[in-house]
N, C-alpha and C positions, 0 to 999 in steps of 0.2 A: 601398279604402284600405288600407295597411298599419296595422292596428290591433291593439291587444293582445288584444281579444275574438276568439273564433273563430265567434261567433254573427252574422257579418255578411257583406255581399256582398263580393266581392273582384275585382281585376283579373283573377284566374285564372279567372273566369267566361269569359273570352276564350280559355282553352286548352281543348283537347280533352282529356278525363280519360282517364288510362291505368289499367292495373290494378296498376301498381306505382309507388312514388314516384321522382320524378326527383332527382337530385343533380348537382352541378357535375361536368361530364365533359368529356373531350377527345376526340382522334380515337381513342384507345385503346378507348373504351367501345363496347359492342355494342348494337345497336338491338334492342328487344323486338319480339315478334309485334304488340303493340299499338302500333306506332308511328304517328305522325301521317299523316294524309292530307292532302297539300297543300291540296286543295280544301276539305276540312272546316276546316282550321286558318284558312284565310281568311275563312270564313263566321263563325267564332266571333270572330275579330279584328275584324270589322267589325260585330259585333251592337251595335245600340244600347242605351243603358243609360237608366235611369229619369232623369227631368228633376230629380227631388228629391235633390239632392247630399248630403243628410243621412240619406236613408232607410237602414236597416239592416235586413237579414234576420235570422231567429232561427233558433236551432237548440237542440235540448236539450243538445248537447254544449258544455260551456263557458259554459252560461248562468249568468254570475256574478252572484250576488245578495250583499246585506249579510249577512254570517254570521259567527258566532264559531267559531273553529277548535276542533273537538271534541278531547277527550283519549281515548286509547284505552287504557282500563284493563283490558279483557278481551281475551283472546286472540281475534282474528278475522282474517279475510280481507279486505283493502282491495283494491279493483280499480282499476287506473289506465289512463287512456286519454291518449296522446301524440298531438298533431296535428303533422304535418310539411308544410311548403309546399314544393311543386315550385319549382324554379328555371325561369326563363325560357329560357335558352340550352339546357339539356338537353330541355325541353319542345319547343322549335322543332326541336331536332335528333333527337326521337325516341329519346332515350337513356333506357335503363332504369337499374337500379341500377348495372350495369356490371362485368363481370369475374366470373369462376369464384368468387373467393373470396367475394364478396358474395352470390352465389346459395347457397354452403353456409351462410353466416351465416343467410340466411332459413330455409332448410331446418331448421336446428338451433334455431330461434327464439332466436337471440342477436344480434338487430340492436343493442339497446342494453341495457347493464347500468345499472339504476337502483338506487339506495340512499337508502331514507327515512332522515332524522335526526330524532332527537327533540330537543325543547327542553331536555330534562333530561339530565344526566350520570348514567352509572350509579354504583353504589356505590364504584368505583375511580377515579371522576373522568374516565372516558373516554366518548366518544361512543357513544350507543346507535343501532344501525343495524339496518336490515333491507334485504336485496337481492333483487332479481328481475330476470329477463331479459324484455324486451318483444318480442313476436311481432307481425309485420305482420298487420294485420286486412283493411282494406278502404278504398276511397275513398268519403269523404264527398261525394256528388255535389252536394249542395246548397251547399257552401262551397268545394268543389275543394281540400280538404287530406286527406292520408293519415292513417290511424289506425293506432296500434299499441296494442295491449294487453298488460296484465301483471297478475299478482296477487301481492300482498305477504302473506306470513303474519306478521302482527303478534302479538308475544307480550303477555301480560298486563302491564299496568302500563308500557306503552312511553311513555306520555305524549302531550303535543300535538306534532303534526308541525310542524317549523319549516323545513327544508330538505330538498333532494334533490340527490344527486350523480349525474352522468350520464357514462357512457363509450360513446362511438360505435365499434362494431365494425365498421362498414362502412369502406371504402377512401376515401370521399369525404366532405366536410363536407355537414351536414343543417341545414336551418333549423327549428330547434324554435320552434313558436308557444305551445303550452300544453301543459302536464300537469295532468290533472284527476283527481282521486280521487273515489271514489263516496261518501266520507264528506264531502264538502262541501269539501274543501282544493284549492286552485288555485295552480298556479305559472305565472305568465304569463312566459314566456321571451323571445319575439321576438328570437331570437339564434342565430347559427351555432354548432354544436357540431362541432368538428374531428374527423376521424378520429384514433383513438388512435395511429395510426402516424406522424401528423404532431405531435401534441400528447399525450403519454401522460397529462397530469395530468387529472384529473376535473373536469368543469363543476360549478359551485356554482349552484344557484338556489334562491332563498328564496319562501316564500309571499307572497301579496299583502297581507299585513299588514306595515304600517309600523312601525319601532321607531327612535327615536333611540338613539345610541350607549349611553346610560346605562341604557335600558331593555331592552336586547337580553338575551334569555334565555341564561343562562350557557353553555349547549352550543353556542350560535351564534356567541359572541364571536370565537373562534379562526377560524371559518369566515368571518366578516364581514372580519377582517383578512386572511386568506389571499386571499379574493377580490380586495380591493383592492389587495394587493400584486402580484398577477398582472397587473393592467393598468398598472402602473407601469413594468415593466421595469427594466433596469439602466443605461440609456443607451448601451449599446454595440451594435455590429453593425448590418447592414443588416436592415431589418423585411422579414418574408415576408408574403404575401398572406394567411396563415392567423393571423398575429398579431392580438393584441387589445390592443397596447401603445399607451398614450396618453403621449407625451412632447413636449418642446417644442424648436422649433429657429427660428433666425432665416430670413427670406426671403433665402436665399442660392442658390436655384434658378431664378430667372427668367431669368437669362443663359445662354448658350451659347458660351462662349469656345472650347471645343473644335472648334466648327463654323466659327467665324470670330471674330477678335477684335473685329470691329465689333459682335458680339452680346454682348459682355461687359456686365455691369450691375453696379452697386454692391450690396452687401449692404445689405438692409434690416432694422434692428433692431441696436441699438448705440448708442454715444455719437454717430457721425457721422450716422447716419440713423435716429433712434428709430422704433420700429414694433412693433406687437403681433407675438407669436410664433405660428407655425404648427406643424402636427404634424410631429414628426421622422420621417424615412424611412430615414436612415442610409445613404444612396447614397454611393458613393466620391466623392472630390473630384476636381475638373478637373485635367489634366495641364498646363494653361495658366495656370490661376488657382486657387492652393490655397485661396482663401477662397470658391470657388464649387464647389456640389455639382453633379454630373453629372445629366443629364436623361434621360428615357426617352420612347419612342414610345408607351408604354402609359400609361393612367392612373396617376398617383403613388399610393402606399401610403396607404391610410387603414386604421384598425383595422376588422377584418373586420365587426363589427357597424355600422359606418357605411357598408357597400358595400350598397346597396339595390337597385342596378340589376338583380341576378339574380333578385330576387323581386317586382319591381314590372312593372306595364304598361309595354309598350314605348313609350308616350307619356309615361311618367314623365319628369320634367325633365332628369335626369342623361342619360338615354338619348337623348331627343330632341335635347339640346344637343350631345351627342357626336356625333350623327349629322350636325348641321349643320356642326359645326367640322371633321369629318374626311371628309365627303362632298360636301356642297353647296358650303361655301366653297372647295375645292380646284377643284370643277367651275366655278364662277364665275371662279376664278383663271385657269383655262385658256381661259375664253371672251373676257375682256378683256385682251389681249395688252399693250396700251399702259395702264399703271397710271395715268397721269396724264392721260388723255382725259376731258374733262368732257362735259357734255350740251349739244350745239350750240343746243337750243331748248327751252323749257319743254314743248312738246309731246312731246318725246323723254322727258321724266320721266313724263308721263301714259302713255306706252307701257308702262311697267313694270307698271301695274295692267290696262291694257286688253288687251295683248298678251303681255306676258311676255318671257321671255328662253329662246332655244332653247339647251339645253345637251345634252351626252352623257347618256344614260339612267343614273342611279344605280341600284343594284340594288333589287329589289322591296322589301326590308325597309325600305331607307330612305323610298321612295315611301309605304309604309303607315304609317310613323311620322310623316311630316310631309305629310298630306293638304292642309294650307292652301297649301303652298309649291309642292308638285310636282304638277302637275295632269295628268299622263298623257303617253302617248307621242304625239309627232308621227309617227314611223314606228318601225321596230324598233331603230334606234339612238339616237333622240333623245327627250328629254322637254322639257317647258316648266316653268320656274321663274315662276310668276306671282304677284305680290303681291296681297293683299286692299287695297282702298282704305281707309285708316285713317278711322275715324268722324269724326274732327274735319274732314277734308276732305270726306267724303261728305255733311256737313251743310252745310258752307260752304266751298267751293273757294277762297275768297279770304281766308278768316280768317287765313292766315299773313302776309298782306301788311299786315294793319291794326294800328295802334299801341295800340288798346285791348286787343286779344287778345294782343299781345306783353306787356303789363303784367298781364293777367288770369292768365295761366299762371304768374306767379310766385306767385300764391295758390291757384290750382286746377288746376296742371299737374303735370307729372312731376317737377319739382325745386321744391316749395313751400317748402323749409326753408333757403333762402339769404337772402331778403329780410330786412332789417333797418331799424330805425328810425334816422334821423339824429339824433344827440343833441348833437353838438359841431360847431361852425363855425369857423374854415374847415376843410374836409376836408384832412388832412395825412397824408402818408406817414410811417411809421415806419422806412424803410430808410435806410442810410447815404447821405447826400447826396453825399459824396466819390465814391461809386461810381454812384449812380442818378441824381444831378442834384437839383435844387430839389424839396423835399418838398409845396410847396403845391400844391393841386389848381387847376387851369385853369377850374373851374367856381366862378365868382364869385357873390357876392350879387346882383350887378346881373342877371347872366344869369338866374337864378332868378326875380328880381322881374319882369323882362320877361316870363317865361312865365306867371306866375300873377298878374299885375297885376289882372286881373278879379275876382279872388276875395278876396285879402287881401294883406298886405304880407308881405315875407320873414320879418321878425321875428315875425310873428303865426303864419305857417306853422310855424316852427321851435318856437315856444313851445307851440302847440296840437297837435303831433306829427302834422303833415301831411306831412312830407318823409321819404321812404324810399329805400333804395339797395340795389342789387347792387354789392358791392365785391370785386372780384378784382385789384386793383391790386398790392398788396404781395405776394401769394401768387404771381402770375405773372411780374411785372417782372424777378425775377432770372433768369428762363429765356427772356426775349425774345431776347436776342442769341444764345443758344446754339441755340435752336429755329429762328431764321432761317438758321442755317449748314445745316439739314437741307433736303433737296430736297423742293419740293412742298408747303410749308407756311409759315405766318407766326405771329405772336403779338404781342399788346400787353399792357400791365397795363391794366385798365378800371375804370371807375366808371359806374354808370348811376343817374341820379337821377329820381325819381318823386314825384308829388304827389297825395294823397288828396283827391278831389273830394267836394263836398257829397252826391252820389248814393252814396258808398261804393265807387266804383271808382278806379282808379289811371291817371294820365295821365302819359306820358314827359315830362320837362322836358329833360334833357340826357345825352349820353354823352361820356365822356372817354376817349380811347385814348392810351396813353403808350408811348414807345419811349426806353429809357435811352441814355447816350452810348455811342457805338460808332465804332470806325475813325476816330477824330478828330472825329466829328460830336457836336455838343452834344445834350442831351436833347431830344426831339421829342414835343410833346403837342398835342392838338387837341380842342376841344369842338364836338360836333355837337349841333344843335337841330332839332326839327321845323320845317320852313320851308315857304314858299308859292310858291318858285321851283323850276324844274325841276331845276337842277343840285344845289341844297341838298337837294332832296327825295331825289334818287338817293344823294347823300353819306349821307343819314340812314338810307336802306335798307341801304346797305354797311355802316354802322357798327353797325346792328342785327344784321347777319349776323356781324359779328366778335364782339359780345357774346354772342350765342346759341353760338357755337362755344366761347367761355369757359364759359357757363353748362351747356353739354352735357359738357364735360370735368369740370367740377367736380361735376356731378350724379353722372357714372358712377364717377369716381374716390373722391369723397369721401361725398357723401350717400348713395351706393348701396354700393359696395364697402366702403369703410373703415368706415362707421358701421354697416353691418349684417353683411355677410359676414365682414370681417376681424377686427372686435373681438370678434366672437362665439366665433371659434374657440377663443381661451383659455378662455373660461367652459365650453366643451365638455370640452376636455382636464382642467381642473381638476375639473369634476363626476366624471368618471370615475375620476380618480386618487384623490379624497378623499371622495366621498360614496358610501357604500354603495348598492347596488341596492335594499336595504330603507330607505333613509333617505328621509324623506318630502320633503324639498326636492329630492332626486334625481328622485323621482316626479312632483313638481310641474313641475320644468322639462324632463323628458324630451320631452313633445311639441312644445316649443319648440326642440329641439336636432336633431330628426330630419332627416336628409338633407344637412345644412348642410356637413360636413366633406367629403362626396363632390363637392358642387358646387364647394366652394373648390378642392379638388384639380384639378378639371377646369379651373378657371378659370386656375390656375398653369400647367397644361399647355398652353393654347391661347389664352388671353384676355388675360391681363395679363403675359405673358412677353415676351422679346425678340422682335420682329417678330411678335408676336400681333396680334390683332384690334384691340386698343386702340391699340396704338403705330402701327399701319398706317392707322388711320381717324380718330384725334383729333389736334387741333392740336398739342400738345406732343410728339408722336411718342415717341422713345426717352426723354424725359424725364417721361412720364407718372407712372410710379411713384415717382420721386423728389419730384415735387409731392405726391402722395398721402403720402408720409412727411413732407413739410413741413407738410402740413395736420394730421396727427396730432400733430406736435411742437407746433405752435403753436396749434390750435384745439380738439383734442378733450379733452374731460373727461367722465369718468363721470357726475359730479353734474349735467351739463348734457344728459344723454341722455334722461331722462323728458320727456314732451312738455310738461308745464307749465314745467318749468326751462329747457328749450330755447327756448320761446317768450319767456320772461322775459329769458333771456340776450341775445337778438336785439332786446329792446325791442318785441316784438310783443304783450307782455301784461305786466301788473302783478300782484301779489298782491292779492287782494281776498277776504277770508273771507265776503263777503256774496254774491258771484257764485256761480253754479251749480256751477262746478268749481273754486272757489278762486282764480281768475284772471279779470280783466277784459281782454278783447282790445283791442289798439291800434286794429286794423281790425274792426270788428264782423262784417262779412261777409267772413270768411277761411275758406273751405271746408275746407281741410286742418285747420285749428286747430279749428273748430267739431265737425267729425266726428270727428276724431282724439281729442279730449278725451272724448267719449263712450265711445269704445273704451277709452282709458286708464283711465278711472274704473271701467269695468266690470272690467277686469283688477285694478286695485288693490283693489277691493271684495272680488273672489274671492280675491286673494292674502290679504287681511287675515283672512277667515274661516279659511283653510286655516292659516296661520301660527299664528293665535291658538289653533287647535284642538291643534296638536302642541306649542306653546309657551305654555302657560298662565301661566308665570311668566318675568320677563325673565332670570333667572339660569340657565334652561335654554339661553338662546341663548349666552350667555357662556360657559357650561361644556360646550358641544357641541365636542368636540375634531375631529370630522369637519367640521363647519361652519367653524369656525375655521381650520382648515388649508386648506379649500377657499378661502375668502375672502383669506387671506393669499397664497396662491399665485396667485390672479388678480391681485392688486395687485404683488406682489414678482418674479414669473416671467413670466406670461402677458403682463403689461403692464408688466414690469420697468423698462423705459426711463422709466417716470413713477411708479416706486415711491416716490419722495420728495415727491410733489406733496402739498400740504396739503388738497386738496379731496377726496381719497377719504372715502367715508363710514365711519364707524365701524361695528362689528358688536356691539352690547352689548345691544340691547333688541328687542323684537318689531317695533317700528315701524322700527327700522334695517333689519331682515331683510325687512320688507315693501317698504321703499323699494328695496332692491337688487334682489329678485326681480321686482318690478312693472317696474322700468326694463328688465331683460334680457328680460322677456316683452313688453313694448311694442316694444322694438327689433326683436326677431325676428318679430313679427307685424305690428302696425300701421305702424311706421315702414317696415320693408322694403315691404309691400304698396303704401304711397303712393308710393314711388319706384321701384317696379318694374312693376306690372301696367298702368300706362298708358303704357309705352314706345313700344309700337307705334302707339297710337292718336296720341300726340302727336309722336312722331319718324319714324313710318313713312313719312311725306311729308316727306322731309329739308330742303326749304326752309324748313319751319316750325322746325326744330331742327337745322341743320347741325352736324355733329361736328367739322368742320374749316374753317377759313378758308385757302385757298391762297395768296392773294394780299394785298398790302399795300393800304391805302388808296390811291385815285387821287391824293389831294393830299399824299401824304407823299414830299416831295422828288421830283416827278414829272419825268421828261423830257419834252420837248415831244410826242414821239411817243405816251408813255403817256397824257398829258392829252387829245390829241386823239382818241385811240382811246376814251376814256371819254365825251367830249362827243359823239361820232358814234353810239357804240352802248353806251350805259350798261347795257343789259340783259346784253350779252355779258360785261362786266365782273363783274356779279353772278354769272352762271352760271360764269365761271372761278374765282370765290371759293368757290363751292359744292364739296362733295366729287366726286371724279371718278366715273366710272360704275362702276369697279371698287370704290371705297370705299363708295359709296352702297349697291350690291347686297349687299356683305358685311354692312354694318351693318343692313340691313333684313332679311336673312335670320336674323341673330342676335337682333335685336330681337323678331321675329315669335315665335320660341320662347321667349325670356324673359319674354314678356308673356302666355304661355298657361298655363292651369290644366290639369293632368292629370286624366283621367276619375276617378282615385282621391284627388283632392287632399284634405287633412285641414284643414278649416277650425276656425277659433277657436270653441270651444264646441260644436263639432258632435258630438262622441263623447266619452262618459266614460271615462276610464281604468279599469281592473278595480280597482286598488288604491284608487282614490277611491270606487268603487261599493261596495267591501267594507266601507267605514266610513260608517255612516249619516249622521253630522253632516257629514262632507265631501261625501257624495253630494247632500245638501239644499243645500248651499252652491254646488254646482256647478249644480244646476238652477236657482238663483236667477241664477246667471251667464249661463245660457242664456237665461232669460227677459229679461234685460237687453239681450243682444245681439239677440234678436227685435225688441224695442222700437226698437234703433239702426236696423234696417232700414227701419221705417215712418217714423222721424223724418227719416232722410235722404232718403226718397221724398217727404215733405212739403216739405222745405226745397228740393227741386229743382223743386217747381212754384210756388214762391212768387216772384211777379214783383217783389217788393221786394229780392230777394237778386240783385243783377245781376251778381254775379261767378259765379253758378252757374245763373242761369235768364235766357233771353233768346233772340232770333232767332238760329237756327244755332249755338247754343252745345250742347256735349255736357254732359249733366248730370254734376255731380261725384259719381262712385259708387266711387271707389278704396278707400274705407273702409266700403262696405256689406260686412257679414261674409261673406255667402254668394254663391256664383256658380255658373253652369252651367259645362260644360267649354269650353275654347278660350280665345280672345282676346275678353273680355267688357268689360275696363275696371272690373271690381268684384272683390270677394272677398278675405278676409284669412285666409290660411292660418295655422296655428300657428307655422309655422316657415319658415326660409329655404330653400325646396326647390327653387328655381330662381335 
């Protein structure tokens, strides 16, 4: 795992050690005499790792302990050790440092120029520094990093060391992990240092000791400001790959009008389509549309310290996802020439898991990165893409057909955060009736009463909080007519009503599908209920398929992309722009921000863009991202993103100070909520201890200028389209800060895990969760021929409604990777950050956090074997494990990483 300590196992155990460090190189670099043997590389890449995902090896180098940084009051020699991590691409290419100039630097012992900085100013008010050149030393075989050594002649009275300045004499960038001094001072870098030929400014690193701005030693104040200023840039120019600039822009790069006007897309962000901001790249604008930024075939710019693919295992999320999007998906595209051809029979769907799809062989690198998908050669020219059977289908092949499973997955499936309590009756649309037709729902009191008559009256059910709903009516209805103009898809506004039975499970009551007025036709709406005749039963199954396509779109666009990936990017940008690397809140949030910007850039490149995977395979087609923007405008609120507030806002819980988590659930057996509250409470307790340690008085929060600038910029710039909303929390007290950071930490860990890592298990067999409904309902204004076709072969109508072969296989390949844990995944509470370990009180609080998470594991295991909890335990059910903190590698349906790393 990419961790700040150097005393731990790393993905680079998979790489054959060389005698010199790797750097990023191109075709001009020269191979060293110790270049990789392809055979040996393969052996190392396929080596098995320990099953204990939290195990860490130890090494004397960089073994960080809770220390006080010593003062240097006598002249002395301080020895330093730098650890440099090789890059993946250079390692695989067998590239050495590269070039004559670098070789000369090595011989002269001038690889890096380092400059220690004292916390104290000299008598003239200037920085006190000591310089030394670092010389290449050796490879640490134990942890596969390269070490450089230097000696600093520190004069008498130098004082406490607070920072170090670094200049890279090589011609290529280098990834610094740590700089350790033999007097106990540690600098945890985890950062690229560019060649001075690319960036002549010296890099600034601070010790692992955290300081509030007001407590910063005098000599470090200017360096603290200088370092932050270097990350903000000036808002001009196109960003280069070696830049570390964090700035904001709207989503104006999803369309590609230069390729085709049909690929033009509206700008997301601004008054017309409110949306969070993304990282600015500064590419030139389109010649066809001055509001649209041009695109590139390469991954979009992210600040260099957000680009982890060069130092991560080849199965790291960004690398594996890139492989699927740019190798596997095009291969599938070439195999399925007819993009609209469906599956003739259900047995043809089963063949995807039993036999697979013969495809032209991708290169060996792709095959090794995606062993679950690419099963090996049929012959010299072909391979097989064969899908693993999802666990839900492996346990119960008919689960997707059952009504009880349809409802159960709203509480314990991949999108458990959309269901809401029915609090008002009748159900009414808020849309303009002049445009969309009568607002009253067609689900009447009589329909409901007829379905629940054996249990209680309608009024009793409403009063006793027994009625629940999926409501996608108003969000989707404005796009129904536009979507129906697209080829190969359809759409409705939908409501799905459910009843909470005495056993604590949900029973479906009715599905309402609505089409607004169009082409002179009036509004069309119909209510479907579970019935006992053949025709009604098949119409019910088709209505469920329509609703599932709506839920799939909402899940991917809102619950997943918007509420985790998208809204988090402004938090990351603001943190880097305003919270110094020595700020304690920066160090608290850092593990929750790793890898996210790189994954988001990849999503903009090939997932959420015009004609990307989402548009090609989900019902709203080209309108997917506009619907996402509408959801942000209408639904998203920061103060509702913490789990308890989210549950209360949906009527799924009420505040109750006497309850274990401060809330009482409306449905007691709600697996997502029950397990999620354990994770959220552990996060909040950890955040409380951490914040109170650094902010013992409330006035320290309000007077922290970095912290206030950070929160102000998140609200007014990163989420600037909502800057005037009254619900934004204030930031004046410790409790305010605890609530804000706990929300961010929950969203990036627990919420993301709950909606991401079950995707293949629940949607890998697409009849369970079709992403698209391609045909309208048979009883919506049918011709005689359409109706008779349905009566004769209703199964064919359902298959034609499901995704095409092309769409299904593309989605399945992507979901397989999205649901996978990397071998070096970083799980919540798994490893302590060096800055936390260096502070005894913080270290103790983190260890308590770890202990609570270990208890969560056993509590969830116990719940999954309780026969009274019928929403997570029963015949053929997959235990609900998505919020179990730790996991093995691969698609496991459990594990909560710190950050949005895939």
